[in-house]
Phi, psi and omega in degrees: 000322182294322179293321180293321182290340180278338185297312180299324181290331182281332188298314179301322179297325179285330182281334187303314180300326179295321178295320179295321179297320179297317179297321179295319179298318180297319179296321179295324180291327184276336189301319182300335182284351184283331183221059184288340187272348187305310180299320181294319180296318179296320180295314179298318180298320179294321179293320179293320178296322177297319177297317179300318180296319180295319180293324176296319179292336176280359175097007181274159172275127189232129174233128175268142177050058183279132178103167184245345184274181176294344177268023181300152188258129184294318174226118175251127189237144175229175182243142181298339177286346178224069191295339183269010186218136172266136192248323190238130174259123181249120175258157179234183174259038180280205188298322180297319179294314182295322184279354178274112188289332185270122176296324179297320178294316183296314194261350184222304190295320181298315179298321179297319179296317181295317181293325177295334178272003175102006180270148159273152185230148173214157174236141173242147180250142184300324180295324179289322177295327180286317185284318186218072183297322179293319179296319178293320178297319179293322178298316180291324177300317179295325178296321177295319177300318180295319179296321178297314181298322180295315180295317179297321179295319180294320183286334181263002181293154181260032179296143179299151179301136179095349178274124184284166176294141180297134180248143176274142179281338180255150175293149179296126180293137182275070180245116184293142179265161172093007179267164175297160182303323182296343180289331190262137177267169176297328177296324177297313179298319179298318182295321180293315179299315182295321179295312182300317182287347183287355177278354175081002181282146175277134182223148164289151183302322181293324177293320177297317179299321178297319179294322178297314179298320179294319180303319184270001173082018178276119181262343178234143181271157174212165180298314182295322178295314180299322178295316181298317182290312182295326178294320179294320178295318179296318179297321179296317181296325180290335180280343184279000000 
């Protein structure tokens, strides 16, 4: 009887390790889901650092994580011709972009705040940095050149004292510059024309076409480009 009475008491002790193993297995199965973004964040950060290095070698002034607020800029860039000023804010699709829940905030409001503070803005995508790092670095370099020319033009203008800088009534369209013509849709051209014209200034059509080409980073003209721009201008005029 004494041997029989000990068996039930022994069974739970034998089962306990199996329960612990099951709990451990479940924890092991759940653990990978806790930090799925870490490899992607590290990869994006490495690509952005590579871009920063390339831009530095191109002679630009480069600051990583510029600013102290939640609106800090991942890459702030300046031009050696204006060493005391940073001109271009570059955002990426890194952790700050991913952690921002509002698409409107990510894709529009942040850029509007930066532009209101005097920055030109561009966005780079990690897939583009991976596929064509030299091309993206050159695209951003041209964007810095455009920002420099704009600031120089504003500072050298002969506007009377007290007259403020012209403001656009529409937000700047988030259309990246420097891509081939095939990258842009007719809607992109329409948005650029409408944005430029929203400042209320009177322009000759050729002057407007020049501004559209400059906005999109086209340094050389072509027949197809001229057709795309003139068509967008005509559509805008028909809507007025």
